[in-house]
N, C-alpha and C positions, 0 to 999 in steps of 0.2 A: 331846407329841413323842416318845413312848415308840412302837417298831413290832414286830411280830412279824417281819417280815425283816432283816437288815441291808441288801436293797438298799431298803426303801423309805423316804422321802423326806418333808420339810415340803411345804407346799403355800405358793403365792406366793410373790414377791422384788420387787425394787424396781428390778430391771433390766427394761426395757420393750419392747424393739426387735428384733423377729425381726433374727438375721443379713442384711445387704444378698444377694441373691442372686450378684452379682459378689466374693463375699470368698472364691471358690476358685480365681479367673481367675486364673493366673501370670502373664500380663501386662494387666492392671489399671490402670494406673496411671501418671500420666505420674511425679507427686512420691511414690510406694510407697518406705514404710523398707527398701532391701536388706539382704537377710537374709546375714550373712557368715561363712561359713564354719567359718570360725575360731571364731569368736563362739559358734555352735550343737555344733558338732561336736568340741569336746573331748579330746583323745586319750585323756585321763585323769580322771574325775570324783574330788573329794576323797571323795565319800560310797564305803567299800564295807561290803562285808557285816555288818562289825562295827559300823557305824553312825560308825566315827572317820575323822580325816583320814589320807592319805596318811602313812603311814611313821608315824603315833603324834605325841604329846607328849612333848619330854622338857622337864627340868629340869635339865639339865647345861650348863655355860656351855661355849658353844661356843668353838672357834679363832676368831681374829680371821684374817679374810682380809689373804693377804700382798700387802706394799705395791706399787702397782701401778709399773713403771718411769717414767723421764719421758716416754721415747717412747712407751710405752702410754698415758697422759693424753694423749695427742693422737688416736694411730693405734691402733684396734681390733685386737689379734690373728686374724690370717684362721686361727688355727687353729682356738680355739675358741668354743665356740656360744651361749654367752651370758655373763656375768660371775659368775656362781655355778653356774657349772657346770651351770644347770637345762637339759632341752633343747630346742630351739629351737624354738617351736610353727609346724606347718605354714601355709603361708596360702595363700589357693586368691584367683584370680584374679578383680579388681575386680567388684564386683556380681554375684556367684554368689548363687543362690538356693538354699533347700534345699526340695527336694519330699519327699513321704513315698516316693513309690515309689526313689527311688537307692539303686544300692548304699551309697554311703557313708553313708548316716546312720544306718545300722546303728549304731554306738559312742555314737549319740545315748544310747540307751535301756540299752544292753547293758552296757555301759562301769563305771556307775555299781555292779552288781551282780556284775559277773566279778573271781574270786579274782586276787589280786597278790599277787607279793612285796612285803614289805614294807619291803625296802633297796632295790628296784627303783624308780628315779626319783623318789628324795628330792627334797623340795623345801624351799626356805628357806621361811618364811610369810613375812618379811619382802622377800621377792622380789618387785616389782610384775606380775611379768608369770608368778609361779608359780605360782598361784589362779586358777580362775576365781571372781570377788568376789560372782557372781550368783548361788551357787549356793546357798550357805544365806543370802543373804539375797531379794533382789525376786526370784529366781529367772530363769531365761532366757525370752527374747521373741522373737517370731516378726514381730514389724510388730503397726501399726497395721490395724483395720476401717476400713472406711469411715465416716464420720460417726461418729468417738468422738473421745474427748479422747484428748492423750498425756499420760504421766507424767512432767511436768518434774524429778520430783526423780532418778528413774531416769537421765534422761538425761545430767542434768548429771555424776548419779555415773558414768556410761559415759563421760563426755566427760576428766573428770578422771582414771579409770584409764588410759585408753589414751593421756595426756599422760605420765602416769608409765610406764608401758610402755613409751613411744616413748622416755625421758628414758634410763630402764635399760638397755636391748637396744640403745645407739647410743653409747656412750661416746667423747671422743675428739674432733676436729675435725671427723671427720664426722658425727658424731652431731650438735655442731650446725650445723652446714649443713644437716642432715634438721630440725631445730627449726625450723632460720630457713625451711626452706619450706613445713614443717607451717604455720607462724602467718602464710605469705604470701598462703595460699591465698584468706581470704576480701579480700583488698585485690584481689588480680587477678578477682574474681568481681565486685566492686564496681565497680573502672575497666572490664571489658566491658559490666558492665552499664548506668555512663554512659554510654560512647559509643552502646551500641545505641538506648538511652532518646533520646540526641538525634538520632541519625538517624532516628528512626522519628518524632518527632516534626515534626521538617525536612519528612519528606515527607508527613504525615496534613497541615502547615500549607499544602505546595504542593498538591495533591492538591486538598482539600476546597478551596482557594480559586479554583482552576480548574475544578470543578466545580459552585459554588456560580453563579460567573459565568455558568456557560456556559446556565443557567435566565433570561438576560435577551439573550445574545447572544455571538458569539462574532468572536476577533479573525484577520484574513485582512490580506492583502499588498495594500493601497491605495496608500498613499503612503509609508510611510516600514518597511516591510519588516514586518510583520507577521504571527506565524505561529498555526497553531489553535490549537497545545499554550501560547499564553500568556494569562494571565488579564488582566483589563481592568486591572489597575493596570499591570502589566508591558507589554501593548499598546499603551499610552499613556505610556510613559514618557518624559518629556521635552516630555509637552502641560500646559499651563497649567491647562486642567479639560478634563472628560472629553465636553463640547460640543465641543471642538477636535480630538479626536481621530476622525479618519477611517478608519482602519485597525480600529477596535471600530466591528463592525454590530449592530445588534440583527435578533430575527428577521424582523419585519415588511421590514425593510428587504431583509434574504435574502431575501426572499420580491417583492420589490419592490413590495410597499403603502407606500403614501408619506402615504392621506388618516390624518388623527388618529382616527377612529371606529374604522377597521381596522386600524393599528395595536395600537391598545390592544389591541383583543379577540384579535388574533394574537398578541402578546405576553403577556398574561395566558393563553392556553390554552397556550401552550410553557412558560410559567412553573411550572402547576400539573401537567402533564405530567411534566414530568421530576423534580418534587419528588416526586410520587409512585411515579415509578419508582425514584428514590434510596433513597430510605424502605422501599418492599418490597423491591428487592434485599438490603437490608441488613438486615432482619428476617427475611429467605430463608437468608442466609447462619448466621443467629444459631439458627434452630431446625433446619435440615439439619445443620450439622455441629459446632458446639460452641455448646449453652444458655447454659454459666457467660460465655460473651458477651456476655451480656444487659445492660442498665440500667450503672449506675458500677462496681460490684463493691465498691466500700469495706465494705458491712456485712460481706459476705464475707473480706474482706480482715482488718477487726476482728476476726471471728471466730476465723480460721486465727490468727492472732497471737497470739489468745487460748486457743490450746492445742488447737484443733479442727482435725480431719482432714477435709477434704471433698476427694477424689479428683478429677483431672481438672481441679481448678479454673484451676490455674496449669501446664497445658499447651503444649505447641508450637499445637495446632491450635487452641486457648483464643486464644493470644498473635496467631496468624493472622487467625484472624476478627474478632477485635476491633478490630484496626492496621487492619481492609478496610472492617470494620464502620462506623467511624469517621469515616473519610474519605466513604463516602455518608453514613449521618447526618447530618454538619454540613454537606453540602451541601444536603440538604434540604430545609432551612431551616426543620425543625420546633425548637420550644424545648428545647433541648437543649445541652451541650457538652462538649467532652474534656475537659476537665482531670481531672473524675476518673477517669473511663478509663485515664487515662495511669499515674492511679497502680497499677492493675490492671496497665498493659502494662508496666510496669518491673518489680513483683514475676514475672510471667512469664517477662522476660527474667532475672533472678535467679537464679530456678529451674534455669531449661535449662541456666545457666552451672555453679550446684550440683553438676551432675550429674558435671562432670569430677571431683569434689574427692572423694571418699570421705569425709574427713574432716570435711566440714561436710553432704555430703549424706546419711552414715548416722547421724546425729545432729538427730531434730524439734527439741531448742532453739534449738541452734544455726543451725538453719536460720532457724528465726523472728526471731533477731537478725539476722541478715544478710538476711531480707526486708523488716525494721522499718527495715534502713540504706538499701535501694533504694527503699521507698515513698518518700524525699523527694526522690530523682531526678524522680518525674513529676509532681509539684506544682513545682520547680524549673524542669521544663520549658515547665509550662503556662502559668506565670503569670511566669516570669525570675527567681526570687526562688528564689534556694541557699538564703539562712537558711529564708526563710517554709518553702520545704519540709522543711527539718529541724524546724521548731518542730511542722508539721503532721502530722508523725509522730509527735512527740514528745505532743503532745495531742489527737490525735484517733484513730491507729490502734496506738498500740503499746502492749500489754499489760505487756510487760517492758522497759525503757529503760537501760541500766546506760550511766555515761559511757563506755564503748569504743564502745557504740553511737552514741552521740551524733557523735565521732567519725569513725566509719566513715563513717553516713548525712552527715555534712558533704562528706568527700573525695565519696562519692558523686554528692549535688548540684552540686556543683563542678563533677566531669567532666560533667555531663550538661549542666548549663550550659555549659563552654567549647565543648563540641560544637556545640551548637544555633549558638552565637554564631558557630562557624566554617564551618556550614554559612549563615547568613542568609541564612533563606527570603521574608525583605520585601527584601532589600537597601538596610534604612534601618540598620542596625547594630544593629537592638532586636531583644530577644529573642523578642519579642510584638507584636501589632498597636497596641496600646495604652497603648504607653508614654509617658506625657506628662510633659513639666515644665512651670512655673507661672512667672510673671513677677511674684507680686506674692501679699502676706501676708497675713492674714486681720485683721480688728478684733475688739475684746471685743465688741463689742454682737451677734456673728454667733455670739456662743455658744447665742443662744437657739433661732434656724430649727436647728444644726447639734443640740441636745440633741430640737427636734421630729422630727427626722430620723433618728435613732435610736433615740424612739418608737415612730416609724409603723413602722423594720425589725425591731422588737419585735414590735407588728400582725402585719405580712405573713409574719412565721418562723410564729407560732403558727398562725395561718388556714392558710398552705402545707400545714404538716402536716398539721393536721386534714382538712382537703379531701382531700388526698392520699391521706390513709390508708384513710378512705372508700371515694373511687374503689377503691383496689386492694381494698379488703373486697368490694365490686360486683363487680368484674371477676373475681377467685376465683370470683363463685356462680353457681350455674347458671342465675340470673337475667340472666345478659348474653349477650346475643343474640352476641356475638363469643365464649363460650366457646370453648375449644379451637380456636380461629382466630387465634391470633396474627398472623398475617402480612396478614390480612384487616381487623383492627383496626389496626394501624400503619396500613396503605394508608387507613381512612377520617378518620385521625384527621390522616392527613398531608394530604390531600385537604381538610380542614377547615380545618387552617393554610394552606392555601396559599391558599383560595379569600377568608380573611379577611386574610392579612398584604399581598398583593398592591396592593389599593387604597390602604392607608395606607403613606406615605413611608418611615415609620421601619421598620415592620416589614418592609418588602420588602428590606432590608440583612441582609447574614450580623450576625448577634448578636455576632461579633467587631468588626467593620467599625464598627455603631451604638454600641458600649462606645467605640471609639475617638474618635468625634466627640459623643457626651453629654460625654467626660472632655475634648476640647478645650477651650483658649479661643476664643471667634471671631475671634481676633486672627491665630493660626496657623491656620486653615483657610482654605486656598487656594479651593479649589470647593466652598461648599455644595450639590451638589446636592441634600440632603437638606430645604433648607428650613431648617435650623436656626437659624439666624443673621440676626433680623429685626430689625425697629426701629417703632417706634413702634407703634400702634397693631396690626399685625399681630404682634406679640409674643402676643397676646390668644390668634389662633389656635394660634401654636405652644402657646402652655401646656395649653391642651384637647386638641392632637392628641398631647401627651405623656403626659396621662392616662389618653385613652382606650387608647394604648397601652400603659401598665401595667397596667391593667386586664383586658386581654386578654391582655397577655403571663402575669400572674397564672394565668387559669384557661386559658391553656391549657400553660404549666409543670406544673400540678399533675394532666392529664389526661396528659401524655407523659408525665413521670417514672414510671418503672415497666411500660411497654409491654418488648415483648422484641424489644431494639434497642439496642443500646451508645448509652448517654446517661447525661450527667451533672449534677445541679444547681446547680455553682458559677455558671457563667457566666449562665443564664437568671438566678438569683439577685442574680448582677451588676448584670445587665440592668434588670431591676422597678426596684431599687432607684437605680440610676442614671437613669433616667427620671422618678422622683420627687422624686429630690435635683434633679435640674434643672429644675422646676417650681418646687421650694419657692427655688430661686435667684434662678429668673428673677423671680418676685415680689418676693423680697428687692429686686433689685437695679431694678423698674420704681418701687417705695416708695420707696426712696433718690434715685432720678435725678426723681421728681416730688416729693418732700419734702428738698430737700439740708439745710434749717434745721431738719429734726428733732434734740432732741436725742442723741439715741440716735446718730446721724451724726454728731458733732461732728468725731472724729477722722479722717473722710473728707477729702484734698485735692483742692482743688478742679483740671477740667481734666485728673483723671486716675481712671481705673474703678475704686470702690471695693469694688463687688463681684463677684466672678468665678463664675458660675453652674457653671463646670466641675469646681471643686473641692464642690459641693454633691453631683453626681455622684458623684464620688468619695467621700463620704463615706455617701451616699445606699448605694452597691453595698457600703459596709465594712459597715452598718447590717444589708441585708439579707442579706447572708451570714453574720453574727453571731445572726439571728434565727432564721436555716433549721438549720446549725449547730450554735450553742450555743459555736464556737470563738470565742478572743478574742484572744489574744498571736500567734498565730500572723498573725490576720487584718490585724491592726495590722502588723506586720511585710511581710506582703503586700502591701498599700497602699504602704506608704511605698517599697518595692524599686519598686514601677509609678512611682510619681509624682516618685520621687529627692527630693522637697519634704520635708526634716526637720521645716520651721515648721508644719506639719500633720499629724504625729503627735496633738498631744494633741485637737485637735478629732475624728480619727478615734478617739482611746480615750475620749473621750466618747461618742461615737454609740455603740459596740461595745457599753462600759458599761450605758447605757441598755437598746439593745436586748436583751443578753441578759438582763437584769433584769424585763422585759417579759416578753419570750418564756417564761422562768422561772416567772412568775407566773399563768401557762397548760398549762404543763408541764414536767418537766425533763429527758424526753426531746428530742433532736435529730431531726434526719428520718433518718440512720442509724440513732439507736439504734431507733428507731420501728422501720424496713426488719426490725432483726435481731430484734425481738420481732415485727413479724407473720411473719417467715418462720419463726419458732421455733427460731433456732439458739440453741442453751445456753451464752452469754456471759454471762461474770459479770465486771462491770467493775468492778476492785479500786478504780476512785476514785471509785464510787457510794457518798456519806455516807449513803444514805434510813435511816432507821429498819426494825429488823427486830422482828417482835413479841417480848416479854422472859419466852419462858416454856423449858423443857427441851427440848434435843433430844430426850429420850423421845416428846414428843408429836409429832414430824415425822418421824421415822423410821421406818422399815418395819420391824415389830420379828422376834425370830425365831419367832415361831407364823408367822410369814407368811415367812417366807424358804426357798428350797429351800438346802438345807445339804448336804455329801457328807460322809460319815461317814471315818475316817482308812483303815477296813478293811473289810471286808466285801462287795468291787465286784470284778466284773470288764470284762473289755474289752467284753463284750455290756452289761452291764447302764449304763456309762457312755455308750456309745451311745445307750441305747433315753433316758436320762437327756436328753442332749444335742437330742432328735429332738423331746423330748415338750415341752421346756421349752425356749424361745427367747431365752433371758436373756444378755446377756453375760458373766458369771463368779458365780463361784459359791462362796461361804467352806465353809475345810474346819474339820471340829473333829472332836474326840475318838470321843464316841459321843453320840447324839440325846435321851441323859437327863443327863448332867454337861454337854456342849454349850460345853466346853474350847476355844478357838479355836486352833486350830494354824496358818492360813492361808489362805489365797485364792487360788484359782485364775482365769484368763480362759477364757472360749470359746475364742480363738484356740489358746492355748497348748495347752489340754488336746485339741483337735479333733485338733492337728498330731500331739502326744505318740501318740494312739491311730492316725492313720494309718498313722504309722511304724513300731510294733510291727507292724503287719499286712502290712508290706512286704513285697516279695520275697524282702529282704537278710536279714530276722527271721521272718517268716512266723508270729507267734504266734497260735495260736488263741482264740478270740472268749471261751471260759471262761477264758482267763488270768487268776489273779488280780491286780488291782491295789490298792497300799496307798499311803498319804500320808503314811505315817510308821514308823520304824525298825523294822525287823522281823524278829531276830535270828536267826530259823530260816526263813528262808523262802529257798527255792532261786533263785536270781538268774538261772539258766538257764531257770525255767517261771514268774518274775511278772515283773512290771512295777514298777519301783519309779517313782511320776509326782514323788519331792520336786523332781529339779531345775527342773519348770517350774511350781512354788508358788512364791508368793511368802509366806515364810514370816515376812517384818517389814514387815506390813502397816501403816500408818499408826492408829493408837487412839485413843479418847479413851475416858472414862467417860460412861455411861449418862444421868449426871446431870449433864454439861456446857450450858452453856447455847447460843440456838439463834443468839446473836451470836457467840460464839465460835466455833462449827462454822463462820459462815460464812465469816471471818474467816484460818480456816482453808484453805478451799477456796479464796478469792479469793489470800492472803501466797503461799501454795505452790503454787497451781496445781493441786490433787488431783484425780484421778477420780473416789476414792471415800472413804468413812472408814467404820471398822466402830467400833460400839462393844461394849464389853465392862463385864461388869458381877464384878468380883472377878477375871479370867480366863474369863468364862463368856460365850459372846457373847451380845448383846442384841438387835441391830438394825443393820440397815446405812443410808446415804446416799449414794446417789451423784450426782455434778454437776448433770447434768439433775433429778432429782428437788428438789435444792435449789434449780435454775433455776425448776421449775414452782413452789415455792412461793413464791418472792419476786415473777413475773411475773404470776402467775397470781390472785393475792389468795387463796392458800389459808390463809391466817393466820385468816380467819372457821371453819374445817374444822378447827382444833387441836383435839387431845384425841378423836378417832376413835378406836377402840381397835381396830382393826384397823392402824391407822398412815393421815394421810389420802393418800398416792399409793398405795393401792388402790382399786381400780375392781372390783367384780364385773360379771359380767355372764354371758349367759344360757350360753354356754359356757364354754371351761376356765379359767378363771380368771387367766389367765397371756395369754389369746387377745386381749384388748386393752389396754394399760395408760394411763394417764394422758399418757404422752409418745410414744403412739402413732399416729398419724396413722389416718384410714380413708381417705383419698386416697391412693394406690399412690406419688403423682405428687410427695408430699411425704414421703420417706420417713426425712427428716432430722430426726426425732423417738424417734431409736433409742436405748434402752438405755444406761447406760456403763459400769457394772461394772468 
């Protein structure tokens, strides 16, 4: 590593991806970390030219501060600037960003080197507001680039410091009121989110039901004052059956065609055309206005809550497009649901409301805690299950879920459910269409068919994940005839779905409507227009149609999930599970009715129905959900809240348990984790207990010989700019020299670029030949040099190079680290980033352990850093950026 020039560097790195082209755009994101001027542009820097703190260090006993009067305990004096006489820090308007060419940024880099009077502005080091806590620690930050990880430790330290400053700068009663107002911000956000999500869910229910019924007919004023904007249930309100409803007119009757064959053809054509139209419009909205509104959004939410930054994913356009697209997509009749996307909608609402409060919006860790709580409201309104929503967020979504977040998520889910109940979109008092109640319990002999349903659910989940991932891989390959033509692909899939669904009575109905009938007892169904409740030999035909419908639904769901359209997988899985569950229930019912004296049926009472097929449908839906998502507790609670039958909790638990066991035998990943892996998101699951190679981390990390390091001295602005242009890594370790390689810290690319741009701005106009240094230089001229220490992380997380790989993995997962630097007696030994660790864990790199250059280096014909293992060749999938 010795070099003849002080500006010569090592070669290769562990950071992988080029910086996004939009990284310098001042208005690039809805959820960007807003940079506060008072955080970056401190009037004074504690580091002066002598390398000491402002005012030096004294060991003399300081005089005790005068005891405050009784009145001052409650009302701060208007004549004092702060408690300890420290000059109050000037604050700028909320949300102001720092630009390199702004004259006000001149002090950012000039102040640390300007000679000052040692007695001027003395600061008490015990005063939380006296010193910039980040200057001699993690360094100043200018926000996070797109597709990078956040620094959880830094964010929580920043929040603790903010609270200490808030408490010390505002004593007395007014100070307590300010603290109360600051603590109440998160509750305002969650209450507003719950109200918004409840209103949006009600609107989606009403709009999708009306457009879904529009495929089969339209309401008109014939007898009872029907209106065009009414769906079929509201148009026929008060009638005993749809056959007696004269206000609802099919398209064939509207066109005056009354013969059976002609009516069937016309209704078939209208059904297919409107289905394709709705689906194509939803996909067009997504592709034209907000690509992040596609699919369910839950894999991305899990990744964001795990500490990854995905800009524009939770923006206003995403919320609008997702809400409108859901109405169209659900109405199209494709095999998709709105339940998963409603979680994305809830997080979008919370993100928009958080922008009103800088205390939350300015801290990425607090934002993720709030998003975890808000996500519960999506499931709450989707299934009418507030408690299930809380458990869903805890079990499936959240990376960090403290007790305070559970309480906050409970409040948000409750507010959303109350809001939806107030709107009452179905005018039945139910939060969802398929809420049911049962009149009888279950018998011991039914545990065997319940267990069989659970095993079928595990097989369904495993097969669904395997097939869906194969379809996704084929869809992303050039062999796909619809490659880069997503709207046409959606239209074709909608066409196939409509052509198959219309002839099958069960598939013609909307998914939520079908689940409602499958869950219900026959005695509670007043108008059996689907032909579900038949007696005698006709039951055989019903069983056959249900089986065919389940198989068709499985195939269509595997093809549909992954299209560029708002689509969830929870409801389709429930439909498939309810179909095969109802089949098992009908078989057991026929068996018991034909052989009532069989010993297993001894507990059945005569003249009372012994078997309820609807309960088998509920248990089948739970088993299918567990097989696809690998969730357990939250599914049981959701199903309990849907049915309200406490007696069926045990059968549901048995089916869910067996479903998960069977599914895990084929693979530990659920459908959401599989999509996270497929998309290449660097998500480290802190709940994953899979074993890792028992090897030293020195065989995994990128070693010092392959790192681009910056020396403490010997650089100019021009040489550092050339370094940034030549190498596209996210950050660089800083060492004293390349021979000893004593670690001094780590500087991120973003902070280094901002510091260099600020130094060359019109306010300071330092020449390109200005000397830069990262270490104290007592003889340096502060007016002719550039001190970059305030922008460097001088306290990075370090481990010994002999640390085990398991401990390193635990550090990343438990502490939410972005990178770990490895040292050997203070000398830099290597570097490992979050994305490097993700690649090793997910791409089976354990077999390559021991490569001398580090397994995370890939040699290419071009520059050694032109393409790393975490840099995608496809520009559209730039989410493989290096971390650093």
